[in-house]
DSSP file (Angstrom, degrees, kcal/mol; ACC not computed):
  #  RESIDUE AA STRUCTURE BP1 BP2  ACC     N-H-->O    O-->H-N    N-H-->O    O-->H-N    TCO  KAPPA ALPHA  PHI   PSI    X-CA   Y-CA   Z-CA
    1    1 A M              0   0    0      0, 0.0     2,-0.1     0, 0.0     0, 0.0   0.000 360.0 360.0 360.0 135.6    0.0    0.0    0.0
    2    2 A T     >  -     0   0    0      1,-0.1     4,-2.2     4,-0.0     5,-0.2  -0.425 360.0-106.9 -81.5 161.9    1.3    3.5   -0.9
    3    3 A V  H  > S+     0   0    0      1,-0.2     4,-2.1     2,-0.2     5,-0.1   0.856 121.8  54.9 -56.1 -35.2    1.1    6.5    1.6
    4    4 A K  H  > S+     0   0    0      2,-0.2     4,-1.7     1,-0.2    -1,-0.2   0.904 109.2  45.2 -66.5 -42.1   -1.7    7.9   -0.6
    5    5 A E  H  > S+     0   0    0      1,-0.2     4,-2.5     2,-0.2    -2,-0.2   0.854 111.5  54.0 -70.6 -28.8   -3.7    4.8   -0.3
    6    6 A D  H  X S+     0   0    0     -4,-2.2     4,-2.4     2,-0.2    -2,-0.2   0.930 107.4  50.5 -66.6 -45.2   -3.0    4.7    3.5
    7    7 A L  H  X S+     0   0    0     -4,-2.1     4,-2.1     2,-0.2    -2,-0.2   0.877 113.1  45.6 -62.3 -40.9   -4.3    8.2    3.9
    8    8 A Y  H  X S+     0   0    0     -4,-1.7     4,-2.9     2,-0.2    -1,-0.2   0.876 111.5  52.8 -69.3 -40.8   -7.6    7.3    2.0
    9    9 A S  H  X S+     0   0    0     -4,-2.5     4,-1.7     2,-0.2    -2,-0.2   0.907 108.2  49.6 -63.0 -42.0   -8.0    4.2    4.0
   10   10 A Y  H  X S+     0   0    0     -4,-2.4     4,-2.5     2,-0.2     5,-0.3   0.952 116.8  42.0 -55.9 -54.5   -7.7    6.1    7.3
   11   11 A V  H  X S+     0   0    0     -4,-2.1     4,-2.7     1,-0.2    -2,-0.2   0.888 114.1  50.8 -67.3 -37.8  -10.3    8.7    6.1
   12   12 A N  H  < S+     0   0    0     -4,-2.9    -1,-0.2     1,-0.2    -2,-0.2   0.794 113.8  44.4 -67.7 -28.9  -12.5    6.2    4.6
   13   13 A T  H  < S+     0   0    0     -4,-1.7    -2,-0.2    -5,-0.2    -1,-0.2   0.870 131.3  21.1 -74.9 -43.7  -12.5    4.1    7.8
   14   14 A F  H  < S+     0   0    0     -4,-2.5    27,-0.2    -5,-0.2    -2,-0.2   0.645 110.3  86.1-104.4 -18.4  -13.0    7.0   10.3
   15   15 A G     <  -     0   0    0     -4,-2.7     2,-0.3    -5,-0.3    25,-0.2  -0.105  58.9-142.9 -91.2 175.9  -14.5    9.7    8.1
   16   16 A Q  E     -A   39   0A   0     23,-2.2    23,-1.7    -2,-0.0     2,-0.2  -0.964  36.1 -84.2-138.6 160.0  -17.9   10.7    7.0
   17   17 A V  E     -A   38   0A   0     -2,-0.3    64,-0.6    21,-0.2     2,-0.3  -0.396  51.9-179.0 -68.7 129.0  -19.2   12.1    3.7
   18   18 A I  E     -B   80   0B   0     19,-2.1     2,-0.4    -2,-0.2    19,-0.3  -0.844  18.6-153.0-120.5 160.7  -18.9   16.0    3.5
   19   19 A K  E     -B   79   0B   0     60,-1.4    60,-2.9    -2,-0.3     2,-0.3  -0.969   9.2-158.1-142.6 122.5  -19.8   18.6    1.0
   20   20 A F  E     -BC  78  28B   0      8,-2.8     8,-2.5    -2,-0.4     2,-0.5  -0.770   4.6-158.0 -95.3 137.0  -17.9   21.9    0.6
   21   21 A T  E     -BC  77  27B   0     56,-1.9    56,-2.0    -2,-0.3     6,-0.2  -0.987  19.7-148.0-106.0 117.1  -19.4   25.0   -1.0
   22   22 A L    >   -     0   0    0      4,-3.3     3,-2.9    -2,-0.5    50,-0.1  -0.458  29.6 -98.9 -86.3 161.1  -16.6   27.3   -2.1
   23   23 A P  T 3  S+     0   0    0      0, 0.0    -1,-0.1     0, 0.0    49,-0.0   0.719 123.6  54.3 -48.5 -34.1  -16.9   31.1   -2.2
   24   24 A D  T 3  S-     0   0    0      2,-0.1     3,-0.1     1,-0.0    -2,-0.0   0.332 124.0-102.5 -85.3   4.6  -17.7   31.1   -6.0
   25   25 A G  S <  S+     0   0    0     -3,-2.9    -1,-0.0     1,-0.3    51,-0.0   0.301  73.6 146.3  88.5  -7.6  -20.6   28.7   -5.4
   26   26 A T        -     0   0    0     -5,-0.1    -4,-3.3     1,-0.1     2,-0.5  -0.319  44.9-133.5 -58.8 143.1  -18.6   25.6   -6.7
   27   27 A I  E     -C   21   0B   0     -6,-0.2     2,-0.6    -3,-0.1    -6,-0.2  -0.897  14.4-162.5-102.8 130.0  -19.6   22.4   -4.9
   28   28 A L  E     +C   20   0B   0     -8,-2.5    -8,-2.8    -2,-0.5     3,-0.0  -0.966  38.5 131.4-112.2 102.4  -16.7   20.2   -3.7
   29   29 A D        +     0   0    0     -2,-0.6     8,-3.1   -10,-0.2     2,-0.3   0.339  52.1  74.1-138.9   4.3  -18.1   16.7   -2.9
   30   30 A K  B    S-F   36   0C   0      6,-0.3     2,-0.1    38,-0.1     5,-0.0  -0.878  70.4-133.6-116.0 150.6  -15.6   14.3   -4.7
   31   31 A D    >   -     0   0    0      4,-2.8     3,-1.9    -2,-0.3     6,-0.1  -0.337  42.4 -89.1 -89.8-176.4  -12.1   13.4   -3.6
   32   32 A S  T 3  S+     0   0    0      1,-0.3    -1,-0.1     2,-0.1     5,-0.0   0.644 129.3  56.8 -70.9 -15.9   -9.1   13.4   -6.0
   33   33 A Q  T 3  S-     0   0    0      2,-0.1    -1,-0.3     3,-0.1    35,-0.0   0.407 120.8-106.5 -93.1   0.5   -9.9    9.6   -6.8
   34   34 A G  S <  S+     0   0    0     -3,-1.9    -2,-0.1     1,-0.3     3,-0.1   0.469  80.9 125.8  88.0  -0.3  -13.5   10.5   -7.9
   35   35 A Q  S    S-     0   0    0      1,-0.2    -4,-2.8     3,-0.0    -1,-0.3  -0.520  75.1 -73.1 -90.9 158.4  -15.1    9.1   -4.7
   36   36 A P  B     -F   30   0C   0      0, 0.0    -6,-0.3     0, 0.0    -1,-0.2  -0.226  59.9-106.7 -48.4 133.5  -17.5   10.8   -2.3
   37   37 A L        -     0   0    0     -8,-3.1   -19,-2.1   -19,-0.3     2,-0.3  -0.470  43.0-173.6 -63.7 134.5  -15.5   13.3   -0.3
   38   38 A K  E     +A   17   0A   0    -21,-0.3    27,-0.4    -2,-0.2     2,-0.3  -0.948  11.0 172.8-133.0 155.8  -14.9   12.3    3.4
   39   39 A G  E     -A   16   0A   0    -23,-1.7   -23,-2.2    -2,-0.3     2,-0.9  -0.975  35.0-113.1-153.1 152.1  -13.4   14.0    6.5
   40   40 A I  E     -G   63   0D   0     23,-3.1    23,-1.6    -2,-0.3     2,-0.4  -0.793  33.9-149.9 -96.0 112.8  -13.1   13.1   10.1
   41   41 A F  E     +G   62   0D   0     -2,-0.9     2,-0.3    21,-0.2    21,-0.2  -0.696  18.5 175.1 -89.5 132.1  -15.1   15.4   12.2
   42   42 A D  E     -G   61   0D   0     19,-2.9    19,-2.6    -2,-0.4     2,-0.1  -0.966  17.5-172.5-129.4 142.5  -14.2   16.3   15.6
   43   43 A N  E     -G   60   0D   0     -2,-0.3    -2,-0.0    17,-0.2    19,-0.0  -0.482  25.0-168.5-133.3  65.7  -15.9   18.8   18.0
   44   44 A A  E     -G   59   0D   0     15,-0.7    15,-2.0    14,-0.1     2,-0.2  -0.158  15.4-127.9 -61.2 139.2  -13.5   18.9   20.8
   45   45 A Y  E     +G   58   0D   0     13,-0.2     2,-0.3    11,-0.0    13,-0.2  -0.608  30.3 175.5 -81.2 149.3  -14.3   20.5   24.1
   46   46 A F  E     -G   57   0D   0     11,-2.3    11,-1.9    -2,-0.2     2,-0.4  -0.985  24.0-141.1-152.7 150.6  -12.0   23.0   25.7
   47   47 A L  E     -G   56   0D   0     -2,-0.3     2,-0.5     9,-0.2     9,-0.2  -0.933  16.7-166.6-112.9 131.3  -12.0   25.3   28.6
   48   48 A V  E     -G   55   0D   0      7,-2.4     7,-3.1    -2,-0.4     2,-0.6  -0.977  10.8-146.4-117.4 130.8  -10.5   28.8   28.3
   49   49 A E  E     -G   54   0D   0     -2,-0.5     2,-0.6     5,-0.2     5,-0.2  -0.870  12.9-174.8-101.3 123.4   -9.7   30.9   31.3
   50   50 A I  E >   -G   53   0D   0      3,-3.1     3,-2.7    -2,-0.6     2,-0.3  -0.933  66.0 -59.3-119.5  96.8  -10.2   34.6   30.9
   51   51 A G  T 3  S-     0   0    0     -2,-0.6    -2,-0.0     1,-0.3     0, 0.0  -0.478 122.7 -15.9  60.6-118.5   -8.9   36.3   34.2
   52   52 A D  T 3  S+     0   0    0     -2,-0.3     2,-0.3    -3,-0.1    -1,-0.3   0.365 123.5  90.6-100.9   0.7  -11.1   34.7   36.9
   53   53 A M  E <   -G   50   0D   0     -3,-2.7    -3,-3.1     2,-0.0     2,-0.4  -0.777  62.5-148.5-104.0 150.5  -13.7   33.4   34.5
   54   54 A D  E     -G   49   0D   0     -2,-0.3     2,-0.5    -5,-0.2    -5,-0.2  -0.921   9.8-159.5-110.0 135.8  -13.8   30.0   32.7
   55   55 A L  E     -G   48   0D   0     -7,-3.1    -7,-2.4    -2,-0.4     2,-0.4  -0.972   6.1-154.6-118.2 117.5  -15.4   29.9   29.2
   56   56 A D  E     +G   47   0D   0     -2,-0.5     2,-0.3    -9,-0.2    -9,-0.2  -0.755  31.6 144.8 -87.2 137.9  -16.6   26.4   28.1
   57   57 A N  E     -G   46   0D   0    -11,-1.9   -11,-2.3    -2,-0.4     2,-0.3  -0.938  39.6-123.6-155.7 179.0  -16.7   25.9   24.4
   58   58 A T  E     -G   45   0D   0     -2,-0.3   -13,-0.2   -13,-0.2   -14,-0.1  -0.935   8.9-150.9-126.7 152.1  -16.1   23.5   21.4
   59   59 A Q  E     -G   44   0D   0    -15,-2.0   -15,-0.7    -2,-0.3    45,-0.1  -0.759  16.8-155.3-119.5  83.1  -13.9   23.8   18.3
   60   60 A P  E     +G   43   0D   0      0, 0.0    43,-3.1     0, 0.0     2,-0.3  -0.311  25.0 163.4 -55.8 137.1  -15.4   21.9   15.5
   61   61 A R  E     -GH  42 102D   0    -19,-2.6   -19,-2.9    41,-0.2     2,-0.4  -0.980  29.7-136.1-156.0 163.0  -12.9   20.8   12.9
   62   62 A L  E     -GH  41 101D   0     39,-1.9    39,-3.0    -2,-0.3     2,-0.5  -0.961   5.8-152.1-126.7 137.9  -12.2   18.4   10.0
   63   63 A T  E     +GH  40 100D   0    -23,-1.6   -23,-3.1    -2,-0.4     2,-0.2  -0.969  32.9 166.6-102.3 124.4   -9.2   16.2    9.2
   64   64 A C  E     - H   0  99D   0     35,-2.2    35,-2.2    -2,-0.5     2,-0.5  -0.777  47.3 -92.9-132.5 167.1   -9.0   15.7    5.4
   65   65 A V  E >>  - H   0  98D   0    -27,-0.4     3,-1.3    -2,-0.2     4,-0.7  -0.806  39.9-133.9 -84.2 127.7   -6.6   14.5    2.9
   66   66 A E  G >4 S+     0   0    0     31,-2.4     3,-1.5    -2,-0.5     4,-0.2   0.887 100.6  60.1 -54.3 -48.7   -4.7   17.7    1.8
   67   67 A A  G >4 S+     0   0    0     30,-0.5     3,-0.7     1,-0.3    -1,-0.3   0.820 103.3  53.4 -55.3 -29.9   -4.9   17.0   -2.0
   68   68 A D  G <4 S+     0   0    0     -3,-1.3    -1,-0.3     1,-0.2    -2,-0.2   0.671 111.1  41.9 -81.2 -19.1   -8.7   16.9   -1.8
   69   69 A V  G X<  +     0   0    0     -3,-1.5     3,-1.0    -4,-0.7    -1,-0.2  -0.016  68.7 122.3-118.4  28.7   -9.2   20.4   -0.2
   70   70 A T  T <  S+     0   0    0     -3,-0.7    -1,-0.1     1,-0.2    -2,-0.1   0.774  78.7  49.8 -61.7 -28.6   -6.7   22.6   -1.9
   71   71 A N  T 3  S+     0   0    0     -3,-0.2     2,-0.3     2,-0.1    -1,-0.2   0.623  84.0 110.9 -83.7 -16.3   -9.5   24.9   -3.1
   72   72 A V    <   +     0   0    0     -3,-1.0     2,-0.2   -50,-0.1   -50,-0.1  -0.454  44.1 172.0 -68.5 125.5  -11.1   25.3    0.3
   73   73 A S    >   -     0   0    0     -2,-0.3     3,-2.0    17,-0.1    14,-0.2  -0.694  49.9 -85.0-127.0-179.2  -10.7   28.8    1.9
   74   74 A K  T 3  S+     0   0    0      1,-0.3    13,-0.2    -2,-0.2    -2,-0.1   0.767 122.9  55.3 -61.2 -27.6  -11.9   30.8    4.8
   75   75 A E  T 3  S+     0   0    0     11,-0.1    -1,-0.3     2,-0.0    13,-0.1   0.486  89.1 102.2 -79.1  -1.8  -15.1   31.9    3.0
   76   76 A S    <   -     0   0    0     -3,-2.0    11,-2.3    11,-0.1     2,-0.3  -0.296  58.7-145.9 -80.0 167.0  -16.2   28.3    2.2
   77   77 A T  E     -BD  21  86B   0    -56,-2.0   -56,-1.9     9,-0.2     2,-0.4  -0.867   5.3-154.6-123.6 156.7  -18.9   26.3    3.9
   78   78 A V  E     -BD  20  85B   0      7,-3.0     7,-2.8    -2,-0.3     2,-0.6  -0.999   7.6-145.3-137.0 142.7  -19.1   22.6    4.7
   79   79 A E  E     +BD  19  84B   0    -60,-2.9   -60,-1.4    -2,-0.4     2,-0.4  -0.933  22.9 173.6-107.2 126.8  -22.2   20.4    5.2
   80   80 A I  E >   -BD  18  83B   0      3,-2.6     3,-2.2    -2,-0.6   -62,-0.1  -0.979  69.4 -19.8-133.4 117.2  -21.6   17.5    7.8
   81   81 A N  T 3  S-     0   0    0    -64,-0.6     3,-0.1    -2,-0.4    -1,-0.1   0.866 127.6 -50.1  52.9  36.9  -24.5   15.4    8.9
   82   82 A G  T 3  S+     0   0    0      1,-0.3     2,-0.4     0, 0.0    -1,-0.3   0.430 117.5 112.7  84.4  -1.5  -27.1   17.9    7.8
   83   83 A Y  E <   -D   80   0B   0     -3,-2.2    -3,-2.6    22,-0.0     2,-0.5  -0.849  58.8-140.2-105.8 135.8  -25.3   20.7    9.6
   84   84 A T  E     -D   79   0B   0     -2,-0.4    22,-2.2    -5,-0.2     2,-0.3  -0.854  20.4-175.7-104.1 131.3  -23.6   23.7    7.9
   85   85 A Y  E     -DE  78 105B   0     -7,-2.8    -7,-3.0    -2,-0.5     2,-0.3  -0.881  21.7-128.8-119.0 148.3  -20.3   25.0    9.3
   86   86 A E  E     -DE  77 104B   0     18,-3.0    18,-1.8    -2,-0.3     2,-0.6  -0.751  23.8-124.2 -87.5 137.6  -18.1   28.0    8.2
   87   87 A V  E     - E   0 103B   0    -11,-2.3    16,-0.2    -2,-0.3   -11,-0.1  -0.798  25.8-170.2 -83.9 121.9  -14.5   27.4    7.5
   88   88 A T        +     0   0    0     14,-2.2     2,-0.3    -2,-0.6    15,-0.2   0.636  62.7  18.5 -96.7 -14.6  -12.7   29.9    9.8
   89   89 A K  S    S-     0   0    0     13,-0.8    13,-0.2   -16,-0.1    -1,-0.2  -0.986  89.8 -85.2-149.4 159.3   -9.2   29.5    8.5
   90   90 A K        -     0   0    0     -2,-0.3    12,-0.2     1,-0.1   -17,-0.1  -0.311  68.9 -83.8 -53.7 147.1   -7.3   28.3    5.5
   91   91 A P        -     0   0    0      0, 0.0     2,-0.7     0, 0.0    10,-0.2  -0.313  44.3-135.9 -58.9 137.3   -6.7   24.4    5.8
   92   92 A Q  E     -I  100   0D   0      8,-3.1     8,-2.3    -3,-0.1     2,-0.0  -0.855  16.2-145.8-102.8 109.7   -3.7   23.9    8.0
   93   93 A T  E     -I   99   0D   0     -2,-0.7     6,-0.2     6,-0.2     0, 0.0  -0.290   8.0-158.2 -72.7 154.6   -1.4   21.2    6.5
   94   94 A D        -     0   0    0      4,-1.8     5,-0.1    -2,-0.0    -1,-0.1   0.344  43.2-108.3-118.0   2.8    0.6   18.8    8.8
   95   95 A G  S    S+     0   0    0      3,-0.4     4,-0.1     1,-0.0    -2,-0.1   0.327 102.4  86.2  89.6 -10.8    3.3   17.7    6.6
   96   96 A T  S    S-     0   0    0      2,-0.3     3,-0.1   -89,-0.0   -89,-0.1   0.416 112.9 -90.6-103.9  -1.9    1.9   14.2    6.2
   97   97 A G  S    S+     0   0    0      1,-0.5   -31,-2.4   -32,-0.0   -30,-0.5   0.311 101.6  96.7 104.0  -4.3   -0.5   14.6    3.4
   98   98 A M  E     -H   65   0D   0    -33,-0.3    -4,-1.8   -32,-0.1    -1,-0.5  -0.616  52.8-165.8-109.8 167.9   -3.4   15.5    5.9
   99   99 A C  E     -HI  64  93D   0    -35,-2.2   -35,-2.2    -6,-0.2     2,-0.4  -0.994  16.7-128.4-153.5 152.5   -4.7   18.8    7.0
  100  100 A Q  E     -HI  63  92D   0     -8,-2.3    -8,-3.1    -2,-0.3     2,-0.6  -0.869  14.8-161.5-102.5 133.7   -6.9   20.3    9.6
  101  101 A I  E     -H   62   0D   0    -39,-3.0   -39,-1.9    -2,-0.4     2,-0.3  -0.956  11.8-147.5-119.3 113.4   -9.9   22.6    8.8
  102  102 A L  E     -H   61   0D   0     -2,-0.6   -14,-2.2   -12,-0.2   -13,-0.8  -0.649  23.9-172.8 -87.2 143.6  -11.2   24.7   11.7
  103  103 A L  E     -E   87   0B   0    -43,-3.1     2,-0.3    -2,-0.3   -16,-0.2  -0.833  20.4-161.4-131.1 160.9  -14.8   25.4   11.6
  104  104 A S  E     -E   86   0B   0    -18,-1.8   -18,-3.0    -2,-0.3     3,-0.1  -0.983  43.3 -88.2-139.2 150.8  -17.6   27.4   13.3
  105  105 A K  E >   -E   85   0B   0     -2,-0.3     3,-2.7     3,-0.3   -20,-0.2  -0.295  63.4 -87.1 -60.8 143.1  -21.4   26.8   13.2
  106  106 A H  T 3  S+     0   0    0    -22,-2.2    -1,-0.1     1,-0.3   -22,-0.1  -0.191 112.5  10.2 -53.8 130.2  -22.8   28.7   10.3
  107  107 A G  T 3  S+     0   0    0     -3,-0.1    -1,-0.3     1,-0.0     2,-0.2   0.400 108.6  90.8  78.6  -0.2  -23.6   32.2   11.2
  108  108 A K    <         0   0    0     -3,-2.7    -3,-0.3     1,-0.1   -22,-0.1  -0.558 360.0 360.0-125.8  69.6  -21.9   32.2   14.5
  109  109 A L              0   0    0     -2,-0.2    -1,-0.1    -5,-0.1    -3,-0.1   0.452 360.0 360.0 -74.9 360.0  -18.2   33.3   14.0
């Protein structure tokens, strides 16, 4: 198995089908192999301390194969399990062929 095949095997095993809408209205719903686009969704809980106050929140994010999301930008949206999220930053590559995309609930930046 090649590294590229390993990346897709990982995402296909743990991921779910996603659909991006790019700022120009283009729909991105296929991976570079022509299969339904998948990403691993995570909505991690975190606690932020601001002075004497604690703020509980979550940070939704996607882990995707980098080659599949090269056109995704901050103005894009993504549909995951019927919910729409806004991309809050350009995809962050990790040097392994994967990347993280930080999200926020649509309309709540």
